[in-house]
VEXTI-283070 format. One record per residue: residue number from 1; x, y, z of N, C-alpha, C, O in turn. Coordinates in steps of 0.2 Angstrom, whole numbers, plus 5000, padded with zeros to 4 digits. Example, Ala and Ser with C-alpha at 12.3 -4.5 7.8 and 13.67 -1.06 7.14 Angstrom:
BEGIN
resi;npx;npy;npz;capx;capy;capz;cpx;cpy;cpz;opx;opy;opz
1;5066;4972;5039;5062;4978;5039;5066;4984;5039;5071;4983;5042
2;5064;4989;5035;5068;4995;5036;5064;5000;5039;5067;5006;5040
***
This chain:
BEGIN
resi;npx;npy;npz;capx;capy;capz;cpx;cpy;cpz;opx;opy;opz
1;4898;4920;4955;4898;4925;4951;4907;4924;4945;4913;4925;4947
2;4904;4924;4941;4910;4921;4937;4915;4928;4934;4915;4934;4935
3;4921;4924;4930;4927;4930;4928;4923;4935;4924;4927;4940;4923
4;4919;4935;4922;4915;4941;4917;4912;4946;4923;4914;4952;4922
5;4909;4945;4928;4907;4948;4932;4912;4951;4937;4911;4957;4940
6;4917;4948;4938;4922;4950;4941;4928;4956;4940;4930;4961;4943
7;4927;4954;4932;4934;4958;4928;4933;4962;4922;4936;4966;4919
8;4926;4959;4923;4922;4964;4915;4916;4970;4916;4916;4976;4915
9;4913;4965;4917;4907;4970;4919;4907;4976;4923;4903;4980;4923
10;4912;4977;4929;4913;4983;4933;4917;4987;4929;4919;4992;4931
11;4918;4986;4923;4922;4993;4919;4918;4994;4915;4920;4998;4911
12;4911;4992;4912;4908;4995;4908;4905;5001;4908;4902;5003;4903
13;4907;5004;4915;4903;5010;4915;4909;5014;4914;4907;5019;4913
14;4916;5013;4914;4919;5016;4914;4922;5018;4909;4922;5015;4903
15;4926;5025;4909;4928;5028;4904;4936;5024;4901;4940;5022;4905
16;4937;5024;4895;4942;5022;4893;4950;5027;4896;4956;5025;4894
17;4950;5031;4899;4954;5036;4904;4955;5032;4911;4960;5031;4914
18;4949;5029;4913;4950;5027;4919;4951;5019;4921;4950;5016;4926
19;4953;5016;4913;4953;5010;4912;4961;5010;4912;4964;5006;4915
20;4964;5016;4908;4969;5016;4906;4974;5019;4913;4979;5017;4915
21;4971;5025;4917;4975;5024;4923;4976;5020;4927;4982;5018;4927
22;4971;5016;4930;4970;5009;4933;4979;5005;4930;4984;5004;4933
23;4978;5003;4924;4982;4998;4921;4990;5001;4920;4995;4998;4919
24;4990;5006;4922;4994;5012;4921;4998;5011;4929;5004;5009;4930
25;4992;5013;4937;4995;5010;4941;4997;5004;4943;5003;5003;4946
26;4994;5001;4943;4993;4992;4942;5003;4992;4941;5006;4990;4946
27;5005;4994;4933;5009;4991;4930;5015;4995;4933;5020;4991;4932
28;5017;5001;4936;5021;5005;4941;5022;5001;4947;5028;4999;4949
29;5016;5000;4950;5015;4997;4955;5021;4992;4957;5026;4993;4962
30;5019;4986;4951;5022;4980;4951;5029;4979;4949;5033;4975;4951
31;5031;4987;4945;5038;4987;4944;5041;4989;4951;5047;4988;4952
32;5037;4992;4956;5040;4996;4961;5043;4987;4965;5049;4985;4966
33;5037;4984;4967;5038;4978;4971;5043;4974;4970;5046;4971;4974
34;5046;4974;4960;5052;4972;4958;5057;4975;4962;5059;4972;4967
35;5058;4982;4960;5064;4983;4960;5065;4983;4969;5071;4983;4971
36;5061;4984;4974;5060;4982;4982;5064;4974;4982;5069;4972;4984
37;5060;4971;4979;5063;4964;4978;5072;4963;4979;5076;4960;4982
38;5072;4969;4975;5080;4966;4972;5085;4972;4975;5091;4973;4973
39;5081;4977;4981;5083;4980;4986;5087;4986;4980;5093;4988;4982
40;5085;4989;4974;5086;4994;4971;5081;4999;4973;5075;4998;4974
41;5084;5006;4972;5081;5012;4973;5079;5013;4971;5074;5015;4975
42;5077;5011;4965;5071;5012;4958;5064;5009;4961;5059;5011;4957
43;5062;5007;4966;5059;5007;4971;5056;5013;4973;5050;5012;4976
44;5057;5018;4973;5053;5024;4975;5051;5027;4968;5046;5025;4965
45;5056;5030;4965;5052;5035;4959;5046;5029;4956;5040;5030;4956
46;5047;5023;4954;5041;5021;4950;5036;5019;4953;5031;5018;4951
47;5038;5018;4962;5032;5017;4968;5028;5026;4967;5022;5026;4969
48;5030;5030;4965;5027;5038;4968;5023;5038;4960;5017;5039;4960
49;5026;5037;4955;5020;5035;4949;5012;5034;4952;5007;5038;4952
50;5015;5028;4953;5009;5021;4953;5004;5025;4960;4998;5026;4960
51;5007;5027;4965;5002;5031;4971;4999;5036;4969;4993;5036;4971
52;5002;5041;4966;5000;5046;4966;4992;5045;4959;4987;5048;4958
53;4993;5040;4956;4989;5038;4951;4982;5034;4956;4977;5034;4954
54;4984;5031;4961;4980;5027;4964;4976;5032;4971;4970;5031;4973
55;4981;5038;4971;4975;5044;4977;4971;5046;4972;4966;5045;4975
56;4970;5047;4968;4964;5049;4963;4957;5045;4961;4951;5046;4960
57;4961;5039;4961;4956;5032;4957;4954;5030;4966;4948;5029;4966
58;4958;5029;4971;4953;5027;4976;4949;5033;4979;4943;5033;4981
59;4952;5041;4980;4948;5044;4982;4940;5044;4977;4935;5043;4980
60;4941;5044;4971;4934;5043;4967;4931;5036;4969;4925;5036;4967
61;4933;5029;4972;4929;5024;4974;4925;5025;4980;4920;5023;4982
62;4928;5030;4984;4928;5031;4991;4932;5027;4995;4930;5025;5001
63;4937;5026;4994;4941;5022;4999;4947;5026;5003;4953;5025;5002
64;4943;5029;5007;4947;5035;5009;4953;5034;5013;4957;5038;5014
65;4954;5027;5017;4959;5026;5021;4965;5020;5016;4970;5018;5017
66;4962;5021;5010;4967;5017;5005;4971;5023;5001;4977;5024;4999
67;4965;5028;5001;4967;5037;4997;4973;5039;5002;4977;5043;5000
68;4971;5038;5008;4976;5043;5014;4983;5038;5013;4988;5041;5012
69;4983;5032;5013;4990;5027;5013;4993;5030;5006;4999;5030;5007
70;4990;5032;5000;4993;5033;4993;4996;5039;4993;5000;5040;4989
71;4994;5044;4999;4996;5049;5000;5002;5050;5004;5006;5054;5004
72;5002;5044;5009;5009;5044;5015;5014;5039;5010;5020;5039;5010
73;5011;5036;5006;5016;5032;5002;5020;5037;4999;5026;5038;4998
74;5015;5041;4996;5020;5047;4991;5026;5051;4994;5032;5052;4992
75;5024;5053;5001;5029;5056;5006;5034;5052;5010;5039;5054;5012
76;5031;5045;5010;5035;5042;5012;5042;5037;5008;5046;5034;5011
77;5040;5039;5002;5044;5036;4997;5049;5040;4996;5055;5038;4995
78;5047;5048;4996;5054;5054;4997;5057;5051;5003;5063;5048;5002
79;5056;5051;5006;5059;5050;5014;5065;5044;5013;5071;5043;5015
80;5059;5038;5009;5062;5031;5010;5070;5032;5004;5075;5028;5005
81;5069;5036;4998;5073;5037;4994;5077;5040;4994;5082;5039;4990
82;5078;5045;5001;5083;5051;5004;5086;5043;5007;5092;5042;5004
83;5085;5040;5012;5088;5037;5015;5090;5030;5010;5096;5027;5011
84;5088;5028;5008;5093;5023;5004;5097;5025;5001;5102;5022;5002
85;5097;5031;4996;5102;5033;4993;5107;5035;5000;5112;5032;4999
86;5108;5038;5005;5112;5039;5011;5114;5033;5010;5119;5033;5006
87;5113;5027;5013;5112;5020;5015;5115;5016;5010;5117;5011;5012
88;5115;5017;5003;5119;5014;4999;5125;5014;4996;5127;5020;4996
89;5130;5009;4994;5136;5010;4992;5137;5012;4985;5142;5015;4984
90;5134;5011;4980;5132;5013;4974;5128;5015;4973;5126;5012;4967
91;5123;5019;4975;5116;5024;4976;5112;5021;4972;5108;5024;4969
92;5112;5013;4972;5106;5009;4967;5105;5004;4973;5099;5003;4975
93;5109;5000;4976;5106;4995;4981;5109;4996;4988;5114;4999;4990
94;5104;4992;4993;5107;4994;4999;5105;4987;5004;5101;4984;5002
95;5109;4987;5008;5110;4984;5015;5103;4980;5017;5098;4982;5014
96;5102;4977;5022;5096;4974;5023;5097;4971;5031;5102;4967;5032
97;5091;4974;5037;5094;4970;5042;5086;4967;5045;5081;4966;5041
98;5086;4966;5050;5080;4966;5056;5079;4971;5060;5084;4974;5062
99;5073;4971;5061;5070;4977;5065;5072;4977;5074;5071;4972;5077
100;5074;4981;5076;5078;4982;5085;5069;4981;5086;5064;4981;5082
101;5069;4981;5093;5062;4981;5098;5061;4989;5099;5055;4990;5099
102;5066;4994;5099;5063;4999;5100;5059;5003;5093;5054;5008;5093
103;5062;5000;5087;5057;4999;5081;5052;4996;5080;5049;4997;5075
104;5051;4991;5084;5046;4987;5084;5040;4990;5089;5034;4989;5088
105;5042;4996;5094;5038;4999;5097;5035;5004;5094;5029;5005;5094
106;5039;5007;5090;5037;5012;5085;5030;5010;5081;5024;5013;5081
107;5032;5004;5079;5027;5001;5072;5021;5001;5077;5016;5004;5075
108;5022;4999;5083;5017;4995;5086;5010;5001;5086;5004;5001;5084
109;5015;5007;5088;5012;5012;5088;5009;5016;5081;5004;5019;5082
110;5010;5016;5078;5010;5017;5072;5003;5013;5069;4998;5015;5066
111;5004;5009;5071;4997;5003;5069;4991;5006;5071;4986;5006;5068
112;4991;5007;5079;4988;5009;5083;4986;5014;5081;4980;5013;5078
113;4987;5019;5080;4987;5026;5080;4984;5029;5073;4981;5035;5071
114;4985;5024;5069;4983;5025;5061;4974;5023;5060;4970;5026;5056
115;4974;5017;5064;4966;5012;5065;4962;5019;5067;4957;5022;5064
116;4965;5021;5073;4959;5027;5077;4960;5031;5071;4954;5030;5068
117;4964;5036;5067;4963;5040;5065;4961;5040;5057;4961;5045;5054
118;4961;5034;5055;4959;5034;5048;4951;5032;5047;4948;5032;5042
119;4948;5029;5054;4943;5027;5059;4938;5035;5059;4932;5036;5057
120;4942;5039;5061;4940;5047;5061;4938;5050;5055;4934;5054;5055
121;4942;5049;5049;4941;5050;5045;4935;5048;5042;4931;5052;5039
122;4934;5039;5042;4927;5038;5040;4920;5042;5045;4915;5043;5043
123;4922;5042;5048;4916;5047;5053;4915;5052;5051;4909;5053;5053
124;4919;5057;5046;4919;5062;5045;4915;5063;5035;4913;5067;5032
125;4916;5055;5034;4915;5055;5028;4909;5058;5023;4908;5060;5017
126;4904;5056;5029;4898;5058;5026;4899;5068;5022;4898;5071;5017
127;4902;5070;5028;4903;5077;5027;4908;5079;5021;4909;5084;5018
128;4911;5074;5020;4919;5076;5014;4915;5074;5009;4916;5078;5004
129;4908;5069;5008;4906;5067;5002;4901;5072;5000;4900;5072;4995
130;4899;5076;5003;4892;5081;5003;4897;5088;5002;4896;5093;5006
131;4901;5088;4999;4907;5093;4997;4908;5099;5003;4907;5104;5002
132;4911;5096;5008;4914;5097;5014;4909;5102;5016;4912;5108;5017
133;4899;5102;5020;4894;5104;5020;4890;5099;5025;4889;5093;5024
134;4889;5103;5031;4886;5099;5035;4877;5098;5033;4874;5095;5037
135;4875;5100;5029;4868;5103;5025;4867;5095;5027;4871;5092;5027
136;4861;5093;5029;4859;5086;5028;4863;5081;5028;4862;5075;5024
137;4867;5082;5032;4873;5077;5034;4874;5074;5041;4874;5077;5046
138;4873;5067;5041;4873;5066;5047;4878;5061;5049;4877;5055;5047
139;4884;5063;5054;4889;5060;5055;4889;5053;5056;4884;5050;5058
140;4896;5048;5056;4896;5044;5059;4898;5036;5056;4902;5036;5052
141;4897;5032;5058;4902;5023;5055;4897;5021;5052;4899;5017;5047
142;4890;5022;5052;4884;5018;5049;4885;5018;5041;4881;5014;5039
143;4888;5021;5039;4887;5020;5032;4894;5016;5029;4894;5015;5023
144;4900;5013;5035;4904;5009;5032;4902;5002;5028;4896;5002;5028
145;4904;4997;5026;4903;4991;5025;4908;4988;5026;4913;4991;5028
146;4909;4981;5025;4915;4977;5026;4922;4979;5025;4928;4978;5028
147;4921;4981;5017;4928;4982;5015;4930;4987;5016;4936;4988;5015
148;4925;4994;5019;4926;5000;5024;4931;4998;5029;4936;5001;5029
149;4929;4994;5033;4930;4992;5038;4939;4988;5039;4944;4988;5043
150;4938;4983;5032;4947;4982;5029;4950;4987;5026;4957;4987;5025
151;4947;4992;5023;4952;4996;5022;4955;4998;5027;4961;4997;5028
152;4950;5004;5032;4954;5003;5041;4960;4999;5043;4965;5000;5046
153;4958;4992;5041;4964;4990;5043;4969;4988;5039;4974;4986;5041
154;4968;4989;5033;4974;4988;5029;4980;4994;5028;4986;4994;5027
155;4977;4998;5027;4979;5005;5030;4982;5007;5034;4987;5010;5032
156;4982;5005;5041;4987;5002;5046;4992;4999;5046;4997;5000;5049
157;4990;4992;5043;4995;4988;5040;5003;4990;5036;5008;4990;5038
158;4999;4994;5030;5002;4995;5025;5008;5003;5028;5014;5004;5026
159;5003;5006;5031;5007;5012;5034;5014;5009;5039;5020;5012;5039
160;5012;5002;5043;5020;5001;5045;5023;4997;5042;5027;4994;5045
161;5021;4996;5036;5025;4991;5032;5030;4995;5027;5036;4992;5025
162;5028;5002;5025;5029;5005;5022;5039;5010;5024;5044;5011;5022
163;5035;5011;5032;5040;5013;5038;5046;5008;5038;5052;5009;5037
164;5043;5003;5039;5049;4997;5039;5052;4996;5031;5058;4994;5029
165;5049;4998;5028;5054;4995;5022;5059;5002;5019;5064;5000;5016
166;5056;5010;5021;5062;5016;5022;5067;5013;5025;5072;5012;5022
167;5065;5011;5030;5071;5008;5036;5074;5003;5033;5079;5002;5036
168;5072;4999;5027;5077;4993;5026;5076;4989;5030;5082;4987;5032
169;5071;4984;5034;5070;4980;5037;5065;4974;5034;5060;4975;5031
170;5069;4969;5036;5066;4966;5033;5058;4963;5032;5055;4962;5027
171;5056;4962;5042;5050;4961;5043;5043;4966;5038;5037;4964;5038
172;5046;4972;5034;5040;4976;5031;5036;4969;5025;5030;4969;5024
173;5041;4965;5023;5035;4961;5019;5031;4958;5023;5025;4959;5021
174;5032;4955;5027;5029;4951;5033;5020;4956;5033;5015;4953;5032
175;5020;4964;5033;5015;4968;5033;5013;4967;5027;5007;4967;5026
176;5017;4966;5020;5014;4970;5016;5011;4960;5012;5009;4959;5006
177;5013;4957;5016;5011;4949;5014;5002;4950;5016;4997;4950;5012
178;5002;4950;5023;4996;4953;5026;4992;4954;5022;4988;4950;5020
179;4994;4963;5020;4989;4967;5018;4985;4965;5011;4979;4966;5010
180;4991;4963;5008;4989;4960;5001;4984;4956;5001;4978;4957;4999
181;4987;4951;5003;4980;4946;5003;4974;4948;5004;4969;4947;5000
182;4972;4953;5011;4966;4956;5013;4965;4959;5007;4959;4960;5006
183;4970;4963;5000;4966;4967;4999;4961;4965;4991;4956;4967;4989
184;4965;4959;4990;4962;4954;4984;4955;4956;4983;4952;4960;4979
185;4951;4952;4989;4944;4952;4989;4940;4959;4990;4934;4958;4989
186;4944;4966;4993;4942;4969;4995;4941;4975;4989;4937;4980;4989
187;4945;4974;4983;4944;4978;4978;4941;4975;4973;4942;4978;4967
188;4937;4968;4974;4934;4965;4968;4929;4966;4971;4924;4966;4967
189;4927;4968;4979;4920;4970;4980;4919;4976;4977;4914;4977;4973
190;4923;4981;4978;4923;4988;4975;4925;4990;4966;4927;4995;4964
191;4924;4984;4963;4924;4982;4957;4929;4985;4953;4930;4986;4947
192;4935;4985;4959;4942;4986;4954;4947;4980;4951;4953;4978;4953
193;4943;4977;4946;4945;4970;4945;4953;4970;4944;4957;4965;4946
194;4956;4976;4940;4962;4975;4939;4967;4974;4943;4973;4971;4943
195;4964;4979;4949;4968;4982;4956;4968;4974;4960;4972;4973;4964
196;4963;4971;4959;4963;4964;4964;4968;4961;4961;4973;4959;4965
197;4969;4960;4955;4973;4955;4952;4981;4956;4954;4986;4952;4955
198;4981;4963;4953;4989;4969;4955;4990;4966;4963;4995;4966;4966
199;4983;4964;4966;4986;4963;4973;4989;4954;4975;4992;4953;4980
200;4985;4950;4970;4986;4944;4971;4995;4945;4968;4999;4943;4972
201;4995;4947;4964;5003;4948;4961;5007;4951;4967;5012;4947;4969
202;5005;4957;4970;5008;4958;4976;5010;4954;4981;5015;4955;4984
203;5005;4950;4983;5007;4944;4988;5012;4940;4986;5016;4938;4990
204;5013;4937;4979;5015;4932;4980;5022;4936;4977;5027;4932;4978
205;5024;4942;4974;5031;4944;4977;5032;4948;4983;5037;4951;4983
206;5029;4948;4987;5029;4951;4995;5033;4943;4998;5038;4942;5001
207;5029;4939;4995;5033;4930;4999;5041;4930;4996;5046;4929;4999
208;5041;4931;4988;5049;4932;4985;5054;4936;4989;5060;4935;4991
209;5051;4943;4990;5053;4948;4994;5056;4946;4999;5062;4945;4999
210;5052;4943;5004;5054;4940;5010;5062;4936;5012;5067;4937;5015
211;5060;4932;5008;5063;4926;5007;5071;4929;5003;5076;4927;5006
212;5071;4933;4999;5075;4935;4997;5079;4940;5000;5084;4941;4998
213;5076;4943;5006;5079;4948;5008;5081;4943;5015;5087;4943;5017
214;5079;4940;5017;5081;4937;5022;5087;4932;5020;5092;4931;5024
215;5087;4929;5014;5092;4926;5012;5099;4930;5011;5104;4928;5014
216;5098;4936;5008;5106;4940;5007;5105;4945;5013;5107;4950;5011
217;5102;4945;5020;5104;4947;5026;5110;4940;5029;5116;4941;5033
218;5108;4935;5028;5112;4929;5030;5118;4927;5026;5123;4925;5029
219;5118;4928;5019;5125;4929;5016;5129;4934;5018;5135;4934;5017
220;5125;4940;5019;5131;4947;5022;5133;4945;5027;5139;4946;5028
221;5129;4942;5032;5133;4942;5039;5137;4934;5038;5142;4934;5042
222;5136;4931;5035;5141;4924;5034;5148;4928;5032;5153;4928;5036
223;5147;4931;5027;5155;4933;5024;5158;4936;5030;5164;4935;5031
224;5154;4941;5036;5158;4946;5038;5160;4942;5045;5163;4944;5050
225;5156;4934;5045;5159;4930;5050;5166;4927;5047;5170;4924;5051
***
């Protein structure tokens, strides 16, 4: 498969509006990650714009797990926005720290329960796709391909990462790194070439974010000592 088949051919049947929406979602998504690396509260308003765009895009492409997580992102972004605002000294930047054992327990629970819930949603996907009618519908997981199963996994990974980011915990970047790498081939398979490039950029930015937050935490504690 060449670059044309990966990034041009899938868009031949798209409208200009669909391509523009995906490009805008990608732009604001990258901008949001940039602000996150800088520990800047603008991560949330830019992120909300991106997630709302992707709710529409992903629902139309049948990636219900990712669609659900973008709805969750929007709600969690509002929650995180409030927390960051309250915890910042200049209403813009925040301090970061490592997660506690209690928080890791909650994140583990969140990860496992999300796998169950997203799998249930996919179980009912034929019913949802049939405009919420059971006429001629057979429920089950038989219709899932490997990208759908990866979608279940990445949804759970990103749910955990988003919660940790709202709490300003350094480990949130570990979840983003893993999830973003997985999403690159998944989005290519689904014909979302622009979005696959976005996740590749996200992967690199997440590594930089982890290094930057970790360095910031060390410098903060060195000053206190």
